[in-house]
VEXKOL-865026 format. One record per residue: residue in one letter; x, y, z of N, C-alpha, C in turn. Coordinates in Angstrom, 2 decimals, padded with zeros to 5 digits, always signed. Each point is the difference from the previous one (the first is absolute). Layout:
BEGIN
 residuo     n.x     n.y     n.z    ca.x    ca.y    ca.z     c.x     c.y     c.z
       A       X       Y       Z       X       Y       Z       X       Y       Z
...
***
This chain:
BEGIN
 residuo     n.x     n.y     n.z    ca.x    ca.y    ca.z     c.x     c.y     c.z
       M +026.39 -011.59 -052.46 +001.40 -000.36 +000.04 +000.74 +001.11 +000.74
       T +000.99 -000.33 +000.75 +000.69 +001.00 +000.81 +001.27 +000.51 -000.68
       T +000.09 -000.15 -001.31 +001.22 +000.44 -000.68 +000.19 +001.50 +000.12
       G -001.08 +000.76 +000.16 +000.12 +001.44 +000.17 +000.82 +000.34 +001.22
       R -000.31 -000.68 +001.12 +000.77 +000.24 +001.22 +001.43 -000.49 -000.15
       S +000.17 -001.18 -000.57 +001.34 -000.55 -000.19 +000.81 +000.88 -000.94
       R -000.65 +000.46 -001.06 +000.68 +000.82 -001.00 +000.46 +001.30 +000.65
       T -000.87 +000.61 +000.79 +000.36 +001.25 +000.65 +001.17 -000.22 +000.95
       K -000.08 -001.06 +000.79 +001.06 -000.29 +000.95 +001.31 -000.27 -000.73
       L -000.05 -000.76 -001.08 +001.21 -000.32 -000.76 +000.55 +001.26 -000.67
       S -000.89 +000.82 -000.55 +000.44 +001.23 -000.66 +000.72 +000.92 +000.96
       M -000.41 -000.01 +001.27 +000.63 +000.86 +000.98 +001.36 -000.56 +000.44
       T +000.14 -001.33 -000.01 +001.25 -000.58 +000.48 +001.03 -000.17 -001.10
       V -000.44 -000.08 -001.25 +000.91 -000.23 -001.12 -000.07 +001.20 -000.93
       G +001.15 +000.64 -000.23 +000.04 +001.12 -000.94 +000.10 -000.52 -001.42
       F -000.63 +000.69 -000.92 +000.05 -000.39 -001.40 +001.09 +000.78 -000.71
       P +000.62 -000.61 -001.00 +000.97 +000.73 -000.81 -000.70 +001.15 -000.74
       P +000.75 +001.00 -000.44 -000.62 +001.11 -000.72 -000.79 -000.51 -001.21
       G -001.23 +000.49 -000.14 -000.85 -000.39 -001.12 -000.77 -001.29 +000.21
       A +000.23 -000.68 +001.12 -000.68 -001.26 +000.28 -001.19 +000.26 +000.92
       N -000.98 -000.91 -000.04 -001.14 +000.06 +000.91 -000.32 -001.40 +000.49
       E -001.15 -000.17 +000.65 -000.32 -001.30 +000.61 -000.23 -001.11 -001.03
       D -000.16 +000.36 -001.27 -000.20 -001.01 -001.05 +001.28 -000.32 -000.77
       T +001.07 +000.69 +000.31 +001.26 -000.21 -000.70 +000.70 -001.24 +000.56
       P +000.28 -000.99 -000.85 +000.67 -001.21 +000.48 +001.49 +000.26 +000.25
       V +000.38 +000.08 +001.27 +001.38 +000.35 +000.33 +000.67 -001.02 +000.93
       F -000.77 -000.82 +000.71 +000.58 -000.89 +001.00 +000.31 -001.38 -000.58
       V +001.23 -000.45 +000.19 +000.36 -001.37 -000.40 -000.70 -000.97 +000.93
       I -000.05 -001.24 -000.36 -000.79 -000.98 +000.74 +000.45 -000.14 +001.46
       S +001.29 +000.08 +000.27 +000.47 -000.14 +001.38 -000.48 +001.16 +000.88
       V +000.01 +001.21 -000.56 -000.48 +001.17 +000.75 -001.52 -000.09 +000.17
       A -000.70 -000.40 -001.06 -001.46 -000.15 +000.07 -000.37 -001.05 +001.04
       A +000.76 -001.08 +000.05 -000.27 -001.06 +000.99 +000.18 +000.55 +001.41
       E +001.04 +000.75 +000.21 +000.25 +000.57 +001.33 -001.09 +001.01 +000.37
       L -000.37 +000.86 -000.94 -001.02 +001.02 +000.27 -001.38 -000.61 +000.26
       S -000.29 -001.11 -000.67 -001.31 -000.62 +000.15 -000.05 -001.02 +001.13
       G +001.18 -000.39 +000.49 +000.04 -001.01 +001.07 -000.20 -001.42 -000.51
       L +000.23 -000.20 -001.28 -000.16 -001.32 -000.61 +001.34 -000.49 -000.52
       H +000.08 -001.28 -000.29 +001.20 -000.59 -000.58 -000.01 +000.27 -001.51
       A +001.18 +000.16 -000.59 +000.11 +000.27 -001.43 -000.68 -001.09 -000.83
       Q +000.10 -001.25 +000.44 -000.64 -001.09 -000.74 -001.53 +000.14 +000.02
       T -000.53 +000.53 +001.10 -001.44 +000.23 +000.09 -000.41 +001.06 -001.03
       L +000.82 +001.03 -000.15 -000.29 +001.03 -001.00 +000.00 -000.59 -001.41
       R +000.94 -000.89 -000.26 +000.04 -000.66 -001.32 -001.27 -000.84 -000.21
       S -000.43 -000.70 +001.04 -001.22 -000.81 -000.09 -001.21 +000.88 -000.26
       Y -000.11 +001.11 +000.72 -001.12 +000.91 -000.19 -000.01 +000.57 -001.41
       D +001.19 +000.24 -000.55 +000.09 +000.48 -001.38 -000.50 -001.08 -000.96
       R +000.44 -001.24 +000.18 -000.46 -001.10 -000.86 -001.50 -000.19 +000.08
       L -000.58 +000.18 +001.20 -001.45 -000.17 +000.19 -000.80 +001.21 -000.48
       G +000.69 +001.10 -000.31 -000.69 +001.19 -000.48 -000.57 +000.87 +001.11
       L +000.42 -000.22 +001.23 -000.48 +000.83 +001.11 +000.63 +001.39 -000.04
       V +001.28 +000.05 -000.28 +000.73 +001.25 -000.12 +000.86 -000.11 -001.26
       S -000.09 +001.01 -000.84 +000.76 -000.02 -001.26 +001.00 +001.15 -000.01
       P +001.23 -000.27 +000.43 +001.00 +001.08 +000.03 +000.45 +000.36 -001.41
       G +000.63 +001.17 -000.10 +000.59 +000.39 -001.26 +001.21 -000.87 -000.29
       R +000.49 +000.07 -001.21 +001.16 -000.80 -000.39 +001.06 +000.90 -000.62
       T +001.25 -000.36 +000.25 +001.10 +000.69 -000.66 +000.16 -000.60 -001.39
       A +000.88 +000.59 -000.80 +000.26 -000.52 -001.34 +000.54 -001.43 +000.07
       A +000.74 -000.30 +001.08 +000.56 -001.35 +000.18 -001.01 -000.96 +000.63
       G -001.18 +000.48 +000.37 -001.03 -000.88 +000.56 -000.07 -000.01 +001.52
       G +000.83 +000.80 +000.66 -000.04 +000.06 +001.46 -001.24 +000.72 +000.49
       R -000.51 -000.45 +001.14 -001.19 +000.61 +000.58 +000.35 +001.31 +000.69
       R -000.89 +001.01 -000.17 +000.13 +001.26 +000.70 -001.37 +000.34 +000.58
       Y -000.05 +000.18 +001.30 -001.25 +000.24 +000.71 -000.17 +001.49 +000.30
       S -001.24 +000.47 -000.11 -000.32 +001.38 +000.34 -000.51 +000.04 +001.45
       A -000.15 +001.20 +000.53 -000.56 +000.15 +001.35 -001.42 -000.56 +000.03
       R -000.75 +000.16 -001.08 -001.36 -000.55 -000.07 +000.05 -001.53 +000.04
       D +000.98 -000.59 -000.68 +000.17 -001.47 +000.05 +000.30 -000.46 +001.43
       I +000.85 +000.73 +000.70 +000.35 -000.36 +001.38 -001.25 +000.05 +000.87
       A -000.82 +001.05 -000.17 -001.24 +000.12 +000.77 -000.92 -001.18 -000.31
       L -000.06 -000.39 -001.26 -000.84 -001.13 -000.39 +000.53 -001.30 +000.60
       L +001.31 -000.18 +000.02 +000.59 -001.19 +000.63 -000.36 -000.05 +001.48
       R +000.04 +001.13 +000.66 -000.37 +000.04 +001.42 -001.47 -000.36 +000.19
       E -000.83 +000.46 -000.92 -001.43 -000.31 +000.10 -000.25 -001.49 -000.26
       V +000.71 -000.57 -000.95 -000.12 -001.45 -000.27 +000.38 -000.77 +001.26
       Q +001.09 +000.40 +000.62 +000.44 -000.67 +001.22 -001.04 +000.15 +001.11
       R -000.56 +001.19 +000.15 -001.01 +000.25 +001.04 -001.24 -000.85 -000.24
       L -000.50 -000.02 -001.24 -001.18 -000.78 -000.31 +000.23 -001.49 +000.25
       S +001.19 -000.45 -000.34 +000.33 -001.41 +000.17 +000.16 -000.38 +001.47
       Q +000.78 +000.79 +000.73 +000.33 -000.38 +001.37 -001.06 +000.42 +001.02
       E -000.53 +001.21 -000.12 -000.95 +000.49 +000.99 -001.44 -000.39 -000.31
       E -000.35 -000.01 -001.28 -001.37 -000.28 -000.39 -000.22 -001.45 -000.42
       G +001.08 -000.73 -000.24 -000.12 -001.41 -000.38 -000.50 -000.23 -001.41
       V +000.18 +000.96 -000.89 -000.45 -000.13 -001.38 +001.07 -000.73 -000.80
       N -000.44 -000.97 -000.82 +000.99 -000.71 -000.82 +000.42 +000.87 -001.18
       L +001.06 -000.41 -000.71 +000.57 +000.82 -001.06 -000.97 +000.23 -001.15
       A -000.82 -001.01 -000.32 -001.00 +000.19 -001.07 -001.01 +001.07 +000.42
       G -000.41 -000.03 +001.25 -000.91 +001.01 +000.52 +000.62 +001.38 +000.00
       I +001.27 +000.07 +000.37 +000.71 +001.28 +000.00 +000.09 +000.55 -001.42
       K +000.29 -000.88 -000.95 +000.08 +000.45 -001.40 -001.34 +000.58 -000.45
       R -001.09 -000.67 +000.38 -001.34 +000.48 -000.38 -000.31 +001.34 +000.69
       I +000.38 +000.13 +001.25 -000.20 +001.25 +000.74 +000.75 +001.13 -000.72
       I +001.23 -000.25 -000.37 +000.81 +001.02 -000.69 -000.66 +000.37 -001.34
       E -000.45 -001.01 -000.76 -000.66 +000.26 -001.28 -001.24 +000.85 +000.20
       L -000.82 -000.34 +001.01 -001.22 +000.75 +000.25 +000.30 +001.43 +000.45
       E +001.01 +000.16 +000.83 +000.36 +001.35 +000.44 +000.54 +000.84 -001.16
       N +000.75 -000.63 -000.90 +000.48 +000.72 -001.19 -001.18 +000.40 -000.88
       E -000.98 -000.91 -000.11 -001.20 +000.30 -000.78 -000.79 +001.15 +000.63
       V -000.14 -000.02 +001.31 -000.69 +001.08 +000.70 +000.74 +001.33 -000.23
       D +001.32 -000.01 +000.10 +000.78 +001.21 -000.24 -000.23 +000.53 -001.42
       A +000.01 -000.92 -000.97 -000.21 +000.40 -001.40 -001.41 +000.58 -000.18
       L -000.98 -000.62 +000.65 -001.37 +000.50 -000.11 -000.15 +001.36 +000.68
       R +000.68 +000.19 +001.11 -000.04 +001.31 +000.66 +000.60 +001.08 -000.90
       E +001.10 -000.33 -000.67 +000.61 +000.95 -000.93 -000.96 +000.31 -001.14
       K -000.67 -001.02 -000.52 -000.95 +000.19 -001.10 -001.17 +000.87 +000.46
       V -000.51 -000.25 +001.20 -001.08 +000.82 +000.55 +000.45 +001.45 +000.12
       Q +001.21 +000.21 +000.47 +000.53 +001.35 +000.12 +000.09 +000.68 -001.36
       E +000.48 -000.74 -001.01 +000.08 +000.55 -001.36 -001.39 +000.37 -000.50
       L -000.97 -000.89 +000.21 -001.36 +000.25 -000.46 -000.62 +001.19 +000.73
       M +000.27 +000.11 +001.30 -000.52 +001.14 +000.76 +000.58 +001.31 -000.54
       T +001.27 -000.03 -000.36 +000.64 +001.18 -000.58 -000.64 +000.34 -001.34
       E -000.25 -001.02 -000.83 -000.66 +000.23 -001.29 -001.40 +000.55 +000.18
       V -000.76 -000.57 +000.96 -001.36 +000.47 +000.25 +000.02 +001.45 +000.48
       A +000.93 +000.34 +000.88 +000.10 +001.36 +000.49 +000.33 +000.96 -001.15
       A +000.90 -000.41 -000.89 +000.35 +000.84 -001.15 -001.20 +000.16 -000.93
       A -000.73 -001.09 -000.24 -001.18 +000.06 -000.86 -001.07 +000.88 +000.63
       H -000.17 -000.11 +001.30 -000.98 +000.82 +000.72 +000.37 +001.48 -000.11
       A +001.28 +000.30 +000.19 +000.46 +001.38 -000.10 -000.22 +000.53 -001.42
       A +000.28 -000.82 -001.01 -000.19 +000.41 -001.39 -001.48 +000.23 -000.28
       A -000.87 -000.86 +000.53 -001.44 +000.16 -000.19 -000.49 +001.28 +000.68
       E +000.50 +000.25 +001.20 -000.37 +001.23 +000.71 +000.45 +001.23 -000.79
       Q +001.19 -000.06 -000.54 +000.52 +001.12 -000.78 -000.83 +000.19 -001.27
       A -000.36 -001.09 -000.67 -000.82 +000.09 -001.21 -001.37 +000.56 +000.33
       A -000.58 -000.45 +001.10 -001.31 +000.52 +000.41 +000.09 +001.49 +000.31
       A +001.07 +000.41 +000.66 +000.18 +001.41 +000.31 +000.13 +000.83 -001.28
       Q +000.69 -000.53 -000.99 +000.14 +000.71 -001.27 -001.35 +000.12 -000.70
       V -000.79 -001.06 +000.03 -001.33 +000.04 -000.61 -000.86 +001.04 +000.71
       H +000.01 -000.03 +001.31 -000.79 +000.96 +000.77 +000.47 +001.44 -000.26
       A +001.28 +000.18 -000.14 +000.53 +001.34 -000.26 -000.41 +000.50 -001.39
       S -000.23 -000.90 -000.93 -000.35 +000.39 -001.36 -001.49 +000.29 -000.17
       Y -000.83 -000.30 +000.96 -001.44 +000.20 -000.13 -000.36 +001.44 -000.36
       R +000.57 +000.98 +000.64 -000.37 +001.40 -000.22 +000.33 +000.44 -001.43
       R +001.05 -000.47 -000.58 +000.39 +000.40 -001.35 -000.86 -000.64 -001.07
       D -000.62 -001.14 +000.33 -000.78 -000.71 -001.00 -001.46 +000.44 -000.03
       L -000.43 +000.90 +000.87 -001.39 +000.44 +000.01 -000.28 +000.86 -001.23
       V -001.13 -000.25 -000.64 -000.40 +000.73 -001.19 -001.33 +000.68 +000.31
       P -000.13 +001.28 -000.26 -001.29 +000.65 +000.28 -001.08 -000.51 -000.95
       V -001.18 -000.20 +000.52 -001.13 -000.49 -000.78 -001.10 +001.07 +000.08
       R -000.58 +000.27 -001.14 -001.10 +000.97 -000.01 -001.21 -000.61 +000.65
       Q -000.74 +000.79 +000.70 -001.18 -000.47 +000.71 -001.24 +000.22 -000.89
       E -000.24 -000.81 -000.93 -001.21 +000.08 -000.81 -000.56 -001.39 -000.18
       T -001.26 -000.02 -000.32 -000.69 -001.27 -000.17 -000.10 -000.28 -001.49
       A +000.24 -001.25 -000.35 -000.10 -000.39 -001.40 -000.78 -001.30 -000.09
       L -000.69 -000.14 -001.09 -000.76 -001.21 -000.23 +000.56 -000.65 -001.25
       V +000.34 -001.26 +000.11 +000.55 -000.73 -001.14 -001.00 -001.08 -000.36
       V -000.35 -000.09 -001.26 -000.92 -001.03 -000.48 +000.82 -000.95 -000.85
       W -000.13 -001.24 +000.32 +000.75 -001.02 -000.75 -000.98 -000.86 -000.75
       K +000.25 -000.17 -001.28 -000.85 -000.86 -000.82 +000.89 -001.09 -000.57
       P -000.23 -001.22 +000.43 +000.82 -001.10 -000.54 -000.30 -000.24 -001.47
       D +001.01 -000.47 -000.71 -000.14 -000.34 -001.42 -000.70 -001.33 -000.09
       R -001.13 -000.09 -000.69 -000.81 -001.22 -000.04 +000.29 -000.84 -001.24
       K +001.06 +000.18 -000.67 +000.29 -000.74 -001.22 +000.55 -001.38 +000.26
       R +000.24 -000.37 +001.16 +000.60 -001.31 +000.30 -001.00 -001.05 +000.05
***
């Protein structure tokens, strides 16, 4: 999906209010329509279809984030340039979201594995460092032990 390029381009052209970022829903539907190059009614349809889910105000008004605008542009590109129908676009978006979530999970697991590996290395180093202190001198003599089992059983 090309939302990364669209997001970067949009982020450079549109300044965010203090404390806001690309996920902050700040654009009313008319501004979002203009920024995405779509009609406001198309944005409402995409919302109903679940393609793009903008934030909502307390009164129920839609507020779009820069990420939503990038997604709207991608929906339009897939539809017009690639000829993908809306059901296909929805599936593509779902799969890309799933891939993103899996990448995040892989990153988390890699971090956990690295931490576990470091802890194991540290534990091994501590064990190796303790070897010299645990040595006990043994007398060098030969002994013979005779064992006689108890035959009362």
